[in-house]
GUFI-666186 format. One record per residue: z, x, y of N, C-alpha, C in turn; chain; residue number from 1; residue in three letters. Coordinates in Angstrom, 3 decimals, padded with zeros to 6 digits. Each point is the difference from the previous one (the first is absolute). Layout:
<sites>
+----------+----------+----------+----------+----------+----------+----------+----------+----------+----+-----+-----+
:       nz :       nx :       ny :      caz :      cax :      cay :       cz :       cx :       cy : ch :   i :  aa :
+----------+----------+----------+----------+----------+----------+----------+----------+----------+----+-----+-----+
:        Z :        X :        Y :        Z :        X :        Y :        Z :        X :        Y :  A : NUM : ala :
...
+----------+----------+----------+----------+----------+----------+----------+----------+----------+----+-----+-----+
</sites>
This chain:
<sites>
+----------+----------+----------+----------+----------+----------+----------+----------+----------+----+-----+-----+
:       nz :       nx :       ny :      caz :      cax :      cay :       cz :       cx :       cy : ch :   i :  aa :
+----------+----------+----------+----------+----------+----------+----------+----------+----------+----+-----+-----+
:  145.138 :  115.059 :  049.569 :  001.077 :  000.901 : -000.377 :  000.983 :  000.068 :  001.176 :  A :   1 : met :
:  001.272 : -000.258 : -000.224 :  000.978 :  000.013 :  001.099 :  000.298 :  001.421 :  000.466 :  A :   2 : pro :
:  000.309 :  000.114 :  001.297 :  000.348 :  001.309 :  000.553 :  001.435 :  000.346 : -000.374 :  A :   3 : glu :
:  000.289 :  001.291 : -000.202 :  001.377 :  000.381 : -000.322 :  000.913 : -000.210 :  001.203 :  A :   4 : pro :
:  001.249 : -000.307 : -000.287 :  000.972 : -000.235 :  001.062 :  000.311 :  001.309 :  000.725 :  A :   5 : ala :
:  000.277 : -000.095 :  001.304 :  000.365 :  001.183 :  000.771 :  001.370 :  000.495 : -000.437 :  A :   6 : asn :
:  000.114 :  001.312 : -000.170 :  001.270 :  000.604 : -000.358 :  000.692 :  000.467 :  001.263 :  A :   7 : thr :
:  001.273 : -000.314 :  000.139 :  000.743 :  000.372 :  001.190 :  001.112 :  000.960 : -000.405 :  A :   8 : arg :
:  000.026 :  001.155 :  000.628 :  000.998 :  001.006 : -000.286 :  001.041 :  000.012 :  001.107 :  A :   9 : tyr :
:  001.255 :  000.083 : -000.364 :  001.075 :  000.060 :  000.978 :  000.774 :  001.300 : -000.207 :  A :  10 : arg :
:  000.233 :  000.708 :  001.088 :  000.750 :  001.245 : -000.060 :  001.481 : -000.327 :  000.103 :  A :  11 : thr :
:  000.758 :  000.454 : -000.977 :  001.441 : -000.248 :  000.022 :  000.781 :  001.277 :  000.275 :  A :  12 : thr :
: -000.590 :  001.161 : -000.282 :  000.675 :  001.272 :  000.209 : -000.631 :  000.695 :  001.204 :  A :  13 : asn :
:  000.382 : -000.435 :  001.207 : -000.639 :  000.504 :  001.207 :  000.282 :  001.468 :  000.240 :  A :  14 : trp :
:  001.193 :  000.471 : -000.295 :  000.290 :  001.414 :  000.249 : -000.866 :  000.888 : -000.894 :  A :  15 : ser :
: -000.174 : -000.376 : -001.243 : -000.869 :  000.758 : -000.898 : -001.458 : -000.092 :  000.392 :  A :  16 : gly :
: -000.414 : -001.171 :  000.458 : -001.379 : -000.203 :  000.440 : -000.308 :  000.873 :  001.212 :  A :  17 : tyr :
:  000.894 :  000.004 :  000.988 : -000.206 :  000.821 :  001.195 :  000.000 :  001.483 : -000.337 :  A :  18 : asn :
:  000.871 :  000.429 : -000.907 :  000.041 :  001.406 : -000.401 : -001.298 :  000.404 : -000.688 :  A :  19 : ala :
: -000.553 : -000.883 : -000.819 : -001.259 :  000.334 : -000.682 : -001.149 :  000.099 :  000.992 :  A :  20 : ser :
:  000.013 : -000.826 :  001.046 : -001.043 :  000.097 :  001.029 :  000.096 :  001.327 :  000.742 :  A :  21 : leu :
:  001.215 :  000.474 :  000.262 :  000.174 :  001.283 :  000.685 : -000.465 :  001.153 : -000.878 :  A :  22 : lys :
:  000.205 : -000.110 : -001.309 : -000.417 :  001.070 : -000.915 : -001.513 :  000.074 : -000.154 :  A :  23 : arg :
: -000.704 : -001.073 :  000.308 : -001.457 : -000.010 : -000.130 : -000.667 :  001.003 :  000.917 :  A :  24 : arg :
:  000.550 :  000.222 :  001.163 : -000.602 :  000.930 :  000.942 : -000.223 : -000.666 :  001.337 :  A :  25 : gly :
: -000.634 :  000.733 :  000.877 : -000.221 : -000.501 :  001.350 : -001.416 : -000.539 :  000.144 :  A :  26 : ser :
: -000.164 : -000.809 :  000.996 : -001.301 : -000.566 :  000.310 : -000.387 :  000.463 :  001.392 :  A :  27 : leu :
: -001.127 :  000.669 :  000.096 : -000.477 :  000.484 :  001.297 : -001.104 : -000.922 :  000.490 :  A :  28 : ser :
:  000.087 : -000.397 :  001.248 : -001.017 : -000.853 :  000.604 : -000.596 :  000.761 :  001.167 :  A :  29 : val :
: -001.320 :  000.116 : -000.004 : -000.693 :  000.725 :  001.056 : -000.740 : -001.005 :  000.863 :  A :  30 : trp :
:  000.111 :  000.151 :  001.318 : -000.709 : -000.848 :  000.942 : -001.014 :  000.842 :  000.745 :  A :  31 : phe :
: -001.187 : -000.540 :  000.153 : -001.055 :  000.654 :  000.748 :  000.098 : -000.455 :  001.449 :  A :  32 : asp :
:  000.272 :  000.901 :  000.955 :  000.144 : -000.426 :  001.393 : -001.288 : -000.566 :  000.585 :  A :  33 : pro :
: -001.134 :  000.295 : -000.597 : -001.273 : -000.506 :  000.516 : -000.390 : -001.344 : -000.619 :  A :  34 : glu :
:  000.878 : -000.545 : -000.833 : -000.291 : -001.259 : -000.670 :  000.058 : -001.160 :  000.991 :  A :  35 : met :
: -000.866 : -000.981 : -000.191 : -000.001 : -001.189 :  000.840 :  001.166 : -000.890 : -000.420 :  A :  36 : ser :
:  000.913 : -000.288 :  000.927 :  001.192 : -000.775 : -000.334 : -000.198 : -001.491 :  000.220 :  A :  37 : trp :
: -001.093 : -000.389 :  000.612 : -000.275 : -001.413 :  000.206 : -001.141 : -000.399 : -000.927 :  A :  38 : gln :
:  000.207 : -001.076 : -000.741 : -001.017 : -000.486 : -000.925 : -001.142 : -000.659 :  000.771 :  A :  39 : ala :
: -001.157 : -000.002 : -000.606 : -001.137 : -000.669 :  000.615 :  000.227 : -001.505 : -000.048 :  A :  40 : glu :
: -000.660 : -000.712 :  000.897 :  000.165 : -001.451 :  000.037 : -000.503 : -000.618 : -001.291 :  A :  41 : arg :
:  000.793 : -000.899 : -000.545 : -000.363 : -000.659 : -001.247 : -001.020 : -001.099 :  000.265 :  A :  42 : ala :
: -000.893 : -000.185 : -000.941 : -001.003 : -001.045 :  000.110 :  000.618 : -001.344 : -000.399 :  A :  43 : val :
:  000.916 :  000.049 : -000.975 :  000.632 : -001.220 : -000.491 :  001.236 : -000.333 :  000.838 :  A :  44 : lys :
:  000.407 : -001.246 : -000.047 :  001.222 : -000.416 :  000.674 :  001.202 :  000.478 : -000.807 :  A :  45 : arg :
:  001.130 :  000.126 :  000.665 :  001.225 :  000.384 : -000.699 :  000.751 :  001.054 :  000.753 :  A :  46 : gly :
:  000.972 :  000.590 : -000.664 :  000.854 :  001.015 :  000.609 : -000.806 :  001.267 :  000.284 :  A :  47 : his :
:  000.098 :  000.560 :  001.219 : -000.753 :  001.214 :  000.298 :  000.580 :  001.200 : -000.758 :  A :  48 : pro :
: -000.852 :  000.866 : -000.444 :  000.450 :  001.191 : -000.711 :  000.412 :  001.066 :  001.003 :  A :  49 : glu :
:  001.185 :  000.531 : -000.125 :  000.470 :  001.086 :  000.854 :  000.556 :  001.096 : -000.885 :  A :  50 : thr :
:  000.027 :  001.188 :  000.502 :  000.529 :  001.138 : -000.738 :  001.250 :  000.480 :  000.677 :  A :  51 : phe :
+----------+----------+----------+----------+----------+----------+----------+----------+----------+----+-----+-----+
</sites>
């Protein structure tokens, strides 16, 4: 069974899009000062994970 094609959406009304995002509300992000900001060493090769 073939997979469905990916649908791509393009925004043409940027002013309306931005206004709708503002009407959605605010996003609060909380940071824990005691959080470890350095990731542990990875076992696998590749890009190191950092925060």
